[in-house]
C-alpha positions in Angstrom: 57.0 71.5 118.5 57.6 74.3 116.3 55.3 75.0 113.7 56.0 76.0 110.3 54.3 78.1 107.7 54.0 78.5 104.4 53.4 81.4 101.9 52.6 81.3 98.2 53.9 83.9 96.0 53.8 82.3 92.5 52.0 79.5 90.9 54.7 77.4 91.0 56.2 79.1 94.2 56.4 78.2 97.9 58.5 79.1 101.0 58.4 78.1 103.7 58.6 80.4 107.0 58.9 80.2 111.3 57.0 83.6 112.9 56.4 85.0 115.9 53.5 87.8 115.2 53.0 90.6 117.8 51.3 94.0 117.3 53.1 97.1 117.1 56.6 95.4 118.3 59.9 95.1 116.4 60.5 92.2 115.2 63.4 89.8 114.7 64.5 88.9 111.0 66.8 86.1 110.6 68.3 85.5 106.8 70.0 81.3 106.7 73.2 81.1 105.2 74.2 79.3 101.5 72.3 75.9 101.0 70.7 75.8 104.9 67.9 75.9 105.9 65.3 76.2 109.0 66.0 72.6 111.0 69.5 74.2 112.8 70.3 76.0 115.9 69.9 79.2 114.6 67.2 79.6 114.0 65.2 78.2 116.7 66.5 80.1 119.3 66.0 83.0 117.7 62.3 82.6 117.6 62.4 81.0 121.3 64.3 84.5 122.6 61.6 86.5 120.0 59.1 84.6 121.6 60.4 84.9 125.7 60.4 88.7 125.2 57.7 89.3 123.6 58.9 89.8 120.2 58.1 89.8 116.5 59.9 87.4 114.7 60.7 86.1 110.5 63.0 83.8 109.5 62.4 82.0 105.9 63.9 79.5 103.7 64.3 80.3 100.6 63.4 79.2 96.9 65.1 75.5 96.4 66.6 75.9 100.0 64.8 73.3 103.0 61.3 72.8 101.9 60.4 76.0 99.7 59.9 75.1 96.2 61.9 75.0 93.8 64.9 73.7 92.5 68.4 75.4 94.1 70.6 75.2 90.9 67.9 78.1 89.1 68.7 80.0 92.3 69.9 83.4 92.6 71.5 85.9 95.4 69.1 87.9 93.6 66.3 86.1 93.2 66.1 84.5 97.5 67.4 88.6 97.7 63.9 89.6 95.9 61.5 86.1 98.5 63.3 87.9 102.2 62.0 91.4 100.6 58.7 90.0 99.8 58.3 88.2 103.0 58.7 91.0 105.5 56.9 93.7 103.5 53.8 91.2 104.5 54.4 89.5 107.4 56.7 92.3 109.4 54.8 94.9 107.2 55.9 98.4 108.9 57.3 97.3 112.7 61.1 97.8 112.6 63.3 95.0 112.5 66.5 93.7 113.4 68.5 91.4 110.6 70.4 88.8 111.6 72.0 88.0 108.8 74.2 84.7 108.8 76.7 83.4 106.3 75.4 84.7 102.6 72.6 85.9 104.4 74.1 88.7 105.4 74.9 89.3 101.2 71.1 89.2 101.6 70.4 91.3 104.6 72.9 94.6 103.4 70.4 93.9 99.9 66.9 95.1 101.6 69.0 99.0 103.1 67.9 100.2 100.1 64.6 99.0 101.1 63.4 99.2 104.0 65.2 102.7 105.4 64.1 103.5 107.8 62.1 100.6 109.6 66.3 98.7 109.9 67.1 99.0 113.6 70.3 97.0 113.4 72.1 94.4 111.6 73.7 91.2 113.6 76.1 89.9 110.8 77.6 85.7 111.7 79.9 84.8 109.7 79.8 87.9 106.7 80.0 86.2 103.4 79.2 89.4 101.2 79.7 87.9 97.1 82.1 85.2 98.4 80.7 83.3 94.8 83.2 85.8 93.1 85.6 86.3 95.6 85.6 82.8 97.7 84.9 80.9 95.0 85.5 82.0 90.8 88.6 83.7 92.0 90.2 80.6 93.9 89.0 78.4 90.6 91.1 76.5 88.7 91.0 76.7 84.7 90.2 73.3 85.0 86.8 74.6 87.0 86.5 77.7 85.3 86.2 76.1 81.9 84.0 73.1 82.9 81.2 75.2 84.2 81.2 77.2 80.7 80.6 74.4 79.3 78.2 72.9 81.4 76.4 75.8 83.4 76.8 73.7 86.7 79.9 72.5 88.9 79.3 70.1 91.9 82.2 71.7 94.8 82.7 69.5 97.4 84.0 71.6 100.8 84.1 69.4 103.4 81.6 66.9 104.3 79.5 68.8 101.7 78.6 69.3 97.6 77.8 72.6 96.5 76.1 72.3 92.8 77.3 76.2 91.4 75.7 76.6 88.6 77.3 79.7 86.0 73.9 82.0 86.0 74.8 81.8 89.5 77.7 83.3 89.8 77.2 85.8 86.7 74.4 87.0 89.3 76.6 87.6 91.8 78.4 90.2 90.2 74.9 92.1 89.7 74.8 92.6 93.5 77.9 93.6 94.5 78.0 95.8 97.7 81.2 95.9 98.6 81.2 99.4 96.5 78.6 101.0 98.0 77.7 103.1 102.0 75.1 102.5 103.7 74.7 106.0 106.1 71.6 105.1 108.2 72.2 105.8 112.3 71.5 102.0 113.7 73.7 99.7 115.6 75.9 96.8 113.4 77.3 93.8 114.9 79.6 91.7 113.3 80.5 88.7 115.1 82.7 85.7 113.1 85.1 83.1 114.2 88.3 82.6 115.1 88.3 79.5 113.3 86.2 79.8 111.1 87.4 78.0 107.9 85.1 79.1 105.1 84.8 82.9 105.5 87.8 84.8 106.5 87.2 87.1 109.2 88.1 90.1 107.2 84.9 89.8 105.7 82.8 91.5 108.5 85.7 94.1 108.6 84.1 95.1 105.4 80.6 94.5 106.3 81.7 97.2 108.8 83.5 99.8 106.4 80.1 99.8 104.7 78.6 101.5 107.9 78.8 105.4 108.0 77.2 106.4 110.6 76.5 103.5 112.5 77.4 102.2 116.0 79.5 100.1 115.0 81.4 96.3 116.6 83.3 93.7 115.8 83.2 90.5 117.8 85.4 87.6 116.9 84.1 84.1 119.0 88.3 82.4 120.0 88.0 79.8 118.4 84.8 79.4 116.5 84.0 77.8 114.1 81.6 79.2 110.4 78.1 78.5 111.5 78.7 79.3 115.5 76.1 76.7 116.0 76.9 74.9 119.0 75.2 75.9 122.4 78.3 77.8 123.9 78.7 80.3 121.0 74.8 80.6 120.9 75.0 82.2 124.2 77.6 84.7 122.7 74.7 85.7 119.6 72.3 85.8 122.1 74.4 88.0 124.3 74.9 90.0 121.3 71.1 90.6 120.3 70.4 91.7 123.3 72.9 94.9 123.3 71.7 95.7 120.2 68.4 95.7 121.8 69.1 98.1 124.2 
């Protein structure tokens, strides 16, 4: 039975998270993707791994996601980045940690580097999607779609079996969180894992992330026939194997 925790950040904001406390040990911090939550296989797999290895662990649901409070349409990358920073400060404290960012979680992970300069000892990206709001959504919107979002402030976007309510404020906030034009000079291990058949985010985004790191030991893993989420048991084994290497 997995025990979820809640932390109140404001009177009206409650964030759900998973943790494994280990004193003076490295933590694993898992950040999920856009409109995802902690019910998937990846956070549970990484929590199990952390317990087995006697490592600390933190994973949270951003506001408007999962069982955290707040409306999804009121959230954005800036807010979700700040919530992540607060949780890391409260749970991980001064311990070193490895960031694991899945899809949008990789973007939010990259935003943490300017805050936790000395604490981050590794970064594992899974189907990394930095700046996806502008490059993979807005730039592909038709003129009609753009007119709708200008006039209504929101558009419901269908992708596969899902419908995403995309607000104009979310798009604009994404532009204030540009990361691909930055440089990160930390000395650490960085591994990007991307599914060969990812239909949501092209693998070039993982390559773009690797280029940001100027002094890192870098590795790109393209998973044969892999999808965007890489959540099947076969792919989870690859993620754990690469995480083990980052920890070594």
